[in-house]
C-alpha positions in Angstrom: -10.5 39.1 35.2 -9.9 42.7 36.3 -7.2 41.8 38.9 -5.4 39.7 36.3 -5.3 42.7 33.9 -3.8 44.9 36.8 -1.2 42.1 37.7 -0.1 41.8 34.1 0.1 45.5 33.7 2.2 46.0 36.7 4.5 43.2 36.0 4.9 44.6 32.3 5.7 48.2 33.5 8.2 46.9 36.3 10.0 44.6 33.7 10.1 47.5 31.1 11.8 49.8 33.8 14.4 47.1 34.8 16.4 47.5 31.6 16.6 51.3 32.0 17.2 51.6 35.6 19.2 48.5 36.6 22.4 50.2 36.9 21.1 52.9 39.3 19.7 50.2 41.7 16.4 51.6 42.0 14.1 50.1 44.6 10.6 49.0 44.0 8.1 47.7 46.6 5.2 45.7 45.8 2.5 45.3 48.4 0.6 41.9 47.8 -2.6 41.0 49.3 -2.0 37.5 48.6 1.3 36.1 47.3 1.6 32.6 45.7 5.4 32.1 45.5 5.4 28.8 43.6 7.3 26.8 46.2 5.1 26.4 49.2 1.8 24.6 49.3 -0.1 27.6 50.7 -0.6 31.2 49.7 0.8 34.0 51.8 -1.2 37.0 52.9 -0.2 40.7 53.4 3.4 40.3 52.0 5.8 43.0 50.8 8.3 42.3 47.9 11.4 44.5 47.8 13.1 44.7 44.4 16.5 46.4 44.1 17.6 47.0 40.5 16.3 43.9 38.8 16.5 41.4 41.6 14.2 40.4 44.3 15.9 41.4 47.6 13.4 40.5 50.2 9.9 39.0 50.6 8.3 39.4 54.0 5.2 40.1 56.1 4.1 43.6 55.6 4.4 44.4 59.3 8.1 43.4 59.6 9.5 45.0 56.6 11.2 48.5 56.3 10.3 50.4 53.1 13.3 52.4 51.9 12.9 56.1 51.4 12.3 56.9 47.9 11.1 53.6 46.9 8.5 53.2 44.1 5.5 51.6 45.7 3.1 49.4 43.7 -0.1 48.7 45.8 -1.5 45.3 44.8 -3.0 44.8 48.4 -6.3 43.9 46.9 -4.8 41.5 44.3 -3.0 38.1 44.0 0.6 38.2 43.0 2.2 35.2 41.0 5.8 34.6 40.1 6.8 35.3 36.5 
C-alpha cells in the first residue's frame, strides 16, 4: 500500500509541474525498479523513463541510458511504475 501512495504522489507532482514547465522543455527522469508498460506480457526491471516537457522521450534499461545534466531525478527504483 505504501508503494502505491508513493507512485500516485509522484505522478501527481510530475503532472502538476507539466502545465507550468512544458514550454521550457524541462527534463524529468524516473528510475523504475519494475515497469509495467501496458503493452507487453511481462514487466521490465531497472528501467529509466526520460520525460522532456510533457512527453515521454525514452524508456530504456538503466545501464544504457544517458541522464541529461540538470534533469530532475525521481527515484522509484524500489517501486513498480504503471502507465497513467
